[in-house]
Structure formats: structure tokens, C-alpha cells
TIPA-68456 format. One record per residue: residue number from 1; x, y, z of N, C-alpha, C in turn. Coordinates in steps of 0.05 Angstrom, whole numbers. Layout:
SITE   num     n.px     n.py     n.pz    ca.px    ca.py    ca.pz     c.px     c.py     c.pz
SITE   NUM        X        Y        Z        X        Y        Z        X        Y        Z
...
REM end
This chain:
SITE   num     n.px     n.py     n.pz    ca.px    ca.py    ca.pz     c.px     c.py     c.pz
SITE     1     -539       49     -301     -537       55     -272     -519       35     -258
SITE     2     -500       45     -243     -481       27     -229     -495       12     -207
SITE     3     -486      -13     -203     -498      -31     -183     -478      -51     -172
SITE     4     -478      -54     -145     -462      -75     -133     -478     -100     -132
SITE     5     -466     -123     -140     -481     -148     -142     -477     -166     -118
SITE     6     -458     -158     -100     -453     -175      -76     -455     -158      -51
SITE     7     -456     -171      -28     -456     -158       -3     -429     -160       11
SITE     8     -423     -141       29     -398     -142       44     -396     -169       59
SITE     9     -373     -182       57     -366     -208       70     -379     -232       56
SITE    10     -391     -228       32     -400     -251       17     -376     -267        7
SITE    11     -380     -294        6     -360     -311       -7     -365     -312      -37
SITE    12     -345     -306      -52     -348     -306      -81     -329     -326      -94
SITE    13     -335     -333     -119     -319     -353     -134     -308     -340     -159
SITE    14     -287     -352     -171     -275     -340     -195     -296     -336     -217
SITE    15     -296     -312     -229     -314     -306     -251     -340     -294     -242
SITE    16     -345     -293     -216     -370     -282     -206     -371     -252     -209
SITE    17     -393     -242     -219     -396     -213     -223     -400     -199     -196
SITE    18     -385     -178     -192     -386     -164     -166     -400     -137     -169
SITE    19     -397     -124     -191     -410      -98     -195     -412      -92     -225
SITE    20     -431      -74     -231     -435      -66     -258     -434      -35     -259
SITE    21     -417      -23     -275     -415        6     -277     -387       16     -270
SITE    22     -382       41     -277     -355       52     -273     -352       67     -247
SITE    23     -372       66     -230     -371       81     -205     -354       66     -184
SITE    24     -347       41     -189     -333       24     -170     -305       17     -179
SITE    25     -287       13     -159     -259        8     -165     -252      -20     -155
SITE    26     -240      -37     -172     -232      -64     -163     -206      -63     -148
SITE    27     -203      -81     -129     -178      -83     -113     -173     -112     -105
SITE    28     -148     -118      -98     -142     -145      -90     -147     -165     -112
SITE    29     -161     -186     -107     -166     -207     -127     -192     -201     -143
SITE    30     -197     -176     -148     -219     -167     -165     -208     -153     -190
SITE    31     -222     -155     -212     -212     -142     -237     -236     -131     -253
SITE    32     -230     -112     -270     -250     -100     -287     -248     -111     -315
SITE    33     -271     -116     -327     -273     -123     -355     -296     -107     -367
SITE    34     -289      -88     -385     -308      -68     -395     -320      -53     -371
SITE    35     -346      -53     -367     -358      -38     -345     -365      -56     -321
SITE    36     -357      -81     -322     -364      -99     -300     -338     -107     -284
SITE    37     -342     -113     -258     -321     -122     -241     -326     -151     -233
SITE    38     -305     -168     -235     -308     -196     -229     -287     -205     -208
SITE    39     -292     -228     -196     -272     -240     -178     -255     -259     -194
SITE    40     -228     -260     -188     -211     -278     -203     -202     -302     -185
SITE    41     -213     -303     -161     -207     -327     -144     -228     -328     -121
SITE    42     -228     -351     -108     -246     -354      -85     -237     -335      -63
SITE    43     -256     -321      -52     -248     -302      -31     -272     -289      -18
SITE    44     -266     -270       -1     -285     -255       15     -288     -227        3
SITE    45     -313     -219       -4     -317     -192      -14     -316     -172        8
SITE    46     -301     -151        3     -299     -129       22     -305     -103        8
SITE    47     -326      -89       17     -335      -65        4     -330      -41       22
SITE    48     -313      -23       13     -306        1       28     -311       25       10
SITE    49     -334       38       13     -341       60       -4     -344       51      -33
SITE    50     -327       62      -50     -328       55      -79     -310       32      -86
SITE    51     -294       23      -67     -274        2      -72     -286      -26      -66
SITE    52     -284      -44      -85     -292      -72      -81     -267      -89      -81
SITE    53     -261     -102      -59     -237     -118      -56     -244     -147      -51
SITE    54     -228     -165      -62     -232     -193      -56     -207     -202      -40
SITE    55     -212     -212      -16     -191     -223        1     -191     -253       -2
SITE    56     -169     -265      -14     -169     -294      -18     -171     -309        8
SITE    57     -185     -332        7     -188     -348       31     -170     -372       31
SITE    58     -157     -377        8     -139     -400        7     -117     -394      -13
SITE    59      -95     -409      -10      -73     -406      -29      -46     -405      -13
SITE    60      -25     -407      -28        2     -408      -16       11     -379       -9
SITE    61       29     -379       11       40     -353       19       59     -342       -2
SITE    62       56     -316       -8       73     -302      -27       92     -284      -11
SITE    63      118     -291       -9      136     -276        8      139     -246       -1
SITE    64      141     -229       19      146     -201       14      167     -190       33
SITE    65      182     -171       24      203     -159       41      191     -147       66
SITE    66      206     -151       88      198     -141      115      177     -157      129
SITE    67      166     -178      116      147     -196      129      162     -211      152
SITE    68      148     -214      175      158     -231      196      145     -259      193
SITE    69      161     -279      191      152     -306      184      162     -327      204
SITE    70      150     -350      205      159     -373      220      165     -395      200
SITE    71      189     -406      202      197     -427      183      211     -450      196
SITE    72      214     -471      181      227     -496      191      253     -501      175
SITE    73      274     -506      189      300     -512      176      298     -540      163
SITE    74      303     -540      136      300     -565      121      326     -574      109
SITE    75      347     -558      109      372     -566       97      394     -548      109
SITE    76      418     -559      110      442     -544      119      461     -541       96
SITE    77      467     -516       90      484     -509       67      512     -502       76
SITE    78      530     -497       58      557     -489       65      557     -462       79
SITE    79      538     -444       71      538     -417       81      514     -410       98
SITE    80      498     -430      106      475     -424      122      454     -447      122
SITE    81      429     -439      123      408     -459      125      385     -453      105
SITE    82      373     -474       94      350     -471       78      325     -474       95
SITE    83      306     -456       92      283     -454      110      257     -456       94
SITE    84      239     -474      103      213     -477       90      193     -457      102
SITE    85      182     -440       86      162     -420       95      134     -427       87
SITE    86      130     -452       78      104     -460       66       97     -443       42
SITE    87      117     -437       27      115     -421        3      126     -437      -21
SITE    88      118     -430      -45      130     -444      -68      160     -437      -72
SITE    89      170     -417      -58      197     -407      -63      216     -413      -40
SITE    90      241     -418      -47      262     -424      -27      269     -400      -11
SITE    91      274     -405       15      284     -384       33      311     -393       44
SITE    92      330     -374       47      356     -381       57      364     -362       79
SITE    93      374     -373      101      385     -357      123      415     -360      122
SITE    94      429     -338      114      458     -339      112      470     -336      140
SITE    95      493     -348      144      507     -346      169      510     -318      179
SITE    96      517     -299      161      522     -272      169      496     -258      179
SITE    97      473     -269      171      447     -257      178      434     -272      201
SITE    98      448     -292      212      435     -309      232      442     -301      261
SITE    99      468     -294      265      477     -289      292      496     -265      293
SITE   100      497     -252      316      516     -230      319      544     -241      324
SITE   101      546     -265      335      572     -277      341      585     -286      315
SITE   102      612     -287      315      627     -296      292      627     -326      290
SITE   103      621     -336      266      621     -365      261      643     -370      240
SITE   104      662     -387      247      685     -392      230      676     -408      205
SITE   105      690     -403      183      685     -417      158      690     -447      163
SITE   106      672     -464      154      675     -493      157      665     -504      184
SITE   107      656     -486      202      647     -495      228      621     -511      225
SITE   108      617     -530      243      593     -547      243      568     -530      250
SITE   109      552     -525      229      529     -507      233      506     -520      249
SITE   110      507     -547      252      486     -560      268      488     -552      298
SITE   111      511     -540      306      513     -530      334      494     -507      339
SITE   112      486     -494      317      469     -470      320      440     -475      312
SITE   113      436     -487      289      409     -494      280      410     -522      266
SITE   114      391     -539      273      390     -565      261      366     -568      244
SITE   115      367     -588      226      343     -594      210      320     -601      228
SITE   116      297     -589      223      274     -593      240      269     -571      260
SITE   117      289     -554      264      285     -531      282      266     -511      270
SITE   118      249     -498      287      232     -477      278      243     -450      287
SITE   119      240     -429      271      251     -403      278      233     -381      267
SITE   120      235     -358      281      222     -334      271      243     -318      256
SITE   121      236     -306      234      255     -291      218      241     -269      203
SITE   122      257     -250      194      246     -228      178      257     -231      150
SITE   123      240     -226      130      249     -227      102      263     -201       95
SITE   124      288     -203       86      303     -180       79      303     -174       50
SITE   125      298     -195       33      299     -190        5      284     -213      -10
SITE   126      270     -206      -31      258     -225      -49      267     -218      -77
SITE   127      283     -235      -90      294     -229     -116      272     -232     -138
SITE   128      279     -223     -162      261     -226     -185      256     -255     -191
SITE   129      275     -273     -183      271     -302     -187      257     -315     -163
SITE   130      247     -298     -145      233     -306     -121      250     -323     -102
SITE   131      276     -316     -100      293     -327      -79      291     -308      -55
SITE   132      287     -321      -32      281     -305       -8      304     -306       12
SITE   133      313     -282       21      334     -280       41      321     -273       68
SITE   134      332     -285       89      321     -282      116      343     -270      135
SITE   135      333     -259      157      351     -252      179      337     -260      205
SITE   136      353     -269      225      343     -274      251      356     -255      272
SITE   137      368     -233      261      379     -213      279      357     -192      284
SITE   138      349     -190      309      328     -171      315      311     -181      339
SITE   139      295     -163      349      278     -169      373      258     -191      366
SITE   140      257     -212      384      239     -234      381      243     -251      357
SITE   141      267     -250      345      274     -267      323      293     -289      332
SITE   142      294     -311      317      312     -332      323      299     -359      328
SITE   143      314     -378      338      304     -405      343      281     -405      364
SITE   144      260     -419      358      237     -421      376      242     -443      397
SITE   145      233     -438      421      234     -458      442      211     -477      439
SITE   146      211     -500      454      190     -519      452      162     -506      455
SITE   147      143     -515      439      116     -505      440      100     -519      418
SITE   148       77     -508      413       59     -521      393       59     -504      368
SITE   149       64     -517      345       63     -504      319       37     -511      305
SITE   150       23     -490      295        0     -495      279        1     -478      253
SITE   151      -14     -487      234      -14     -473      208      -42     -466      199
SITE   152      -45     -441      190      -71     -431      180      -67     -419      153
SITE   153      -89     -411      140      -86     -397      115      -72     -370      120
SITE   154      -52     -363      104      -39     -337      109      -58     -314      105
SITE   155      -79     -318       90      -98     -297       85     -116     -292      109
SITE   156     -116     -310      129     -132     -306      153     -116     -293      176
SITE   157      -90     -289      171      -72     -278      192      -82     -251      203
SITE   158      -91     -232      186     -101     -207      197     -125     -211      216
SITE   159     -141     -231      211     -164     -236      228     -156     -247      255
SITE   160     -136     -264      254     -125     -276      279     -113     -255      297
SITE   161      -99     -236      284      -86     -214      299     -106     -194      309
SITE   162     -125     -187      292     -146     -168      299     -136     -139      296
SITE   163     -155     -120      297     -148      -92      295     -130      -84      318
SITE   164     -107      -72      310      -87      -64      330      -79      -86      350
SITE   165      -80     -111      340      -73     -134      356      -93     -143      377
SITE   166     -118     -133      374     -139     -137      394     -145     -167      399
SITE   167     -148     -182      377     -156     -210      380     -133     -226      393
SITE   168     -109     -221      384      -86     -235      395      -82     -228      425
SITE   169      -85     -203      432      -82     -195      460     -103     -210      477
SITE   170     -127     -213      467     -148     -226      482     -141     -255      486
SITE   171     -132     -269      466     -125     -297      468     -102     -301      488
SITE   172      -81     -284      486      -58     -286      504      -66     -281      533
SITE   173      -84     -261      536      -93     -254      563     -108     -278      576
SITE   174     -125     -291      560     -141     -313      570     -125     -338      575
SITE   175     -106     -344      558      -91     -369      560      -65     -367      576
SITE   176      -54     -342      577      -27     -339      590       -5     -350      572
SITE   177      -11     -356      547        9     -367      529       24     -345      515
SITE   178       49     -351      507       64     -335      489       56     -344      461
SITE   179       48     -326      443       39     -333      417       53     -315      396
SITE   180       65     -328      376       77     -313      354       63     -321      328
SITE   181       54     -301      313       40     -306      288       57     -297      265
SITE   182       65     -316      248       80     -309      224       61     -301      202
SITE   183       69     -282      185       53     -273      163       49     -294      142
SITE   184       64     -316      144       61     -338      125       40     -359      136
SITE   185       27     -353      158        6     -371      168       15     -392      187
SITE   186       40     -391      196       50     -409      216       50     -395      243
SITE   187       40     -409      263       36     -397      290       49     -415      311
SITE   188       63     -402      330       76     -416      352       62     -409      378
SITE   189       55     -429      393       41     -425      419       57     -439      440
SITE   190       63     -425      462       78     -437      484       66     -429      511
SITE   191       61     -449      527       49     -445      554       43     -471      567
SITE   192       26     -471      587       18     -496      600        3     -513      579
SITE   193        7     -539      579       -4     -556      558      -34     -552      553
SITE   194      -50     -550      574      -79     -547      570      -85     -520      559
SITE   195      -69     -500      565      -73     -473      555      -64     -471      526
SITE   196      -43     -486      519      -35     -487      491      -57     -499      474
SITE   197      -71     -519      484      -93     -532      469     -115     -512      466
SITE   198     -122     -497      487     -143     -476      485     -135     -455      464
SITE   199     -110     -446      465     -101     -427      445     -104     -438      417
SITE   200      -96     -463      413      -97     -476      387     -126     -477      378
SITE   201     -144     -486      395     -172     -489      387     -185     -462      381
SITE   202     -177     -442      396     -188     -415      391     -179     -404      364
SITE   203     -153     -407      358     -143     -397      332     -155     -414      309
SITE   204     -158     -439      313     -171     -456      293     -199     -447      287
SITE   205     -214     -439      307     -241     -429      304     -241     -403      287
SITE   206     -222     -385      293     -219     -360      278     -213     -366      249
SITE   207     -195     -385      244     -188     -392      217     -212     -402      202
SITE   208     -228     -419      215     -252     -431      201     -274     -411      198
SITE   209     -277     -391      215     -300     -372      215     -292     -344      209
SITE   210     -268     -340      197     -258     -313      192     -277     -296      175
SITE   211     -293     -308      159     -310     -293      140     -337     -285      153
SITE   212     -342     -293      177     -368     -288      190     -367     -263      207
SITE   213     -390     -251      212     -392     -228      228     -396     -236      258
SITE   214     -390     -218      276     -393     -223      305     -373     -243      316
SITE   215     -352     -248      301     -333     -269      310     -319     -262      336
SITE   216     -311     -237      338     -296     -229      362     -312     -234      388
SITE   217     -337     -228      387     -354     -232      411     -357     -262      416
SITE   218     -360     -279      396     -362     -308      400     -336     -319      412
SITE   219     -313     -309      403     -287     -317      413     -285     -309      443
SITE   220     -293     -285      449     -292     -275      476     -309     -292      495
SITE   221     -333     -299      486     -351     -316      502     -339     -344      506
SITE   222     -327     -355      485     -314     -381      486     -291     -381      507
SITE   223     -274     -361      506     -252     -360      524     -260     -355      553
SITE   224     -281     -339      557     -291     -334      584     -303     -360      595
SITE   225     -317     -375      579     -329     -400      588     -307     -420      595
SITE   226     -286     -422      579     -266     -442      583     -247     -435      606
SITE   227     -243     -410      611     -223     -402      631     -236     -391      657
SITE   228     -261     -383      655     -274     -370      678     -264     -342      683
SITE   229     -249     -331      664     -239     -303      666     -259     -284      652
SITE   230     -262     -260      664     -277     -239      651     -257     -223      634
SITE   231     -262     -223      608     -243     -209      590     -253     -181      583
SITE   232     -235     -163      579     -242     -136      572     -254     -135      544
SITE   233     -272     -116      540     -284     -112      513     -262     -102      495
SITE   234     -263     -111      470     -244     -102      450     -259      -87      428
SITE   235     -244      -71      413     -256      -55      393     -263      -69      367
SITE   236     -252      -92      362     -256     -106      337     -279     -125      339
SITE   237     -303     -115      333     -327     -131      337     -340     -141      311
SITE   238     -323     -145      290     -335     -154      265     -345     -183      268
REM end
């Protein structure tokens, strides 16, 4: 008889048995061995019908094409800039993918982007050797203005954003800050200094408690208490 051994949103560890029987389907960081399903890394169990999925809670960002990311310029090359995405793999922003304006060969590239600058970019290609190509051509892409940079687990990004952006809309409404969330777990917050701090602390709380239920309501109460604003109810009440 098939049986699930864990509950939805349980924290599991590598090798932990999740289910016994062929009625269930492994997904994410879960795998089948004979008739049993196990976890292959630390993560959050998610049970949706017959599917048992493990969402990792820690680990490095794995770049994928079309991801929107936030990175830091760490080197200037002959043909562009090397960008750190907090990933094991190198990312490069080529001159032709950086600006619509023409940049002459041999021109001083520090006039456009310097080492230490942060930028939002879109991944256009990931090669079989895991070399990552970026572009900053597009809406809301390019060099970031002064603000606060924070880093969270890339696996917590969906929780920070919320269903249909509900969590992020609530934080921005409460703080008045502009917030950009990269799929690599890097977040930019810009606003009044005290509001930036509130945004930072709120996102930090989500990062730390992403695996718990009722989080959206707790975040709502926290923001209302700190700002004195009455926030609209959101649909994401996990």
C-alpha cells in the first residue's frame, strides 16, 4: 500500500524517505529508488496531489536562459565586463549587448561601467561549458542607482515575490521603496534610508521563515505595525 512519509512543508534531509509505493511521482530534488522516493538534498517538501517535490533551501544559483539577475562588475575585459552573479560560473556582458549607443573599439569602458558597479541584466545564453552571456538592453535593465543590496538564498526568491507578485507589492506599498529581485537571490532596495532598512528587515524575515505557514499574514502585521498603514489583504496566505 502506498504511503507518504512526510507532511507538506516539512524540512527534509538527504536520504530521507518521502514516500513508499508507485502511486507517487518525485520532482525537484526528490528521486525514486525501487518503490521508494527519497530526498537528495536539504529542502522543503511540497506535496501537490501525487507529486512530491523537494525545494532546496540552500545552494548556489544555477544560471538559466531568460533569468533576470542582479550582478556586480568584477573585471573589465577588452570586449566588455565580467559580472559576478553569486554563481559558480562566469558571466560576461559584451559591449554589443550592453548599450544601444555605439562604443568605439579601444574606448575606455570605465566611462560606462566600473568595477564594483551593480546592474540588472537578463541571461541570453548559457553554454554547455556553463559560460553565461548577459544583456542590459531592455526595460528596467542596466546600471543600478545608489541603494541597498542584500543577498538571500536563490531558492527563497519565489517566496519573497509571492503569488502574482503579491508579497513584493505589499512590501513596496508599505515602504515606498523601489525593489528589484534578481532570480539569483540578489535584491536592490532604494528609498528613504529608514524605509530601506524596513524593506531589508522584512525580506530577511521572509528568507528566514520561508518554510513556515501563515508567513504572509505575519509580514502584513509587521509592516502595518512599523508604518501605521493599513495594507490590503493579499491572496497568498501560506
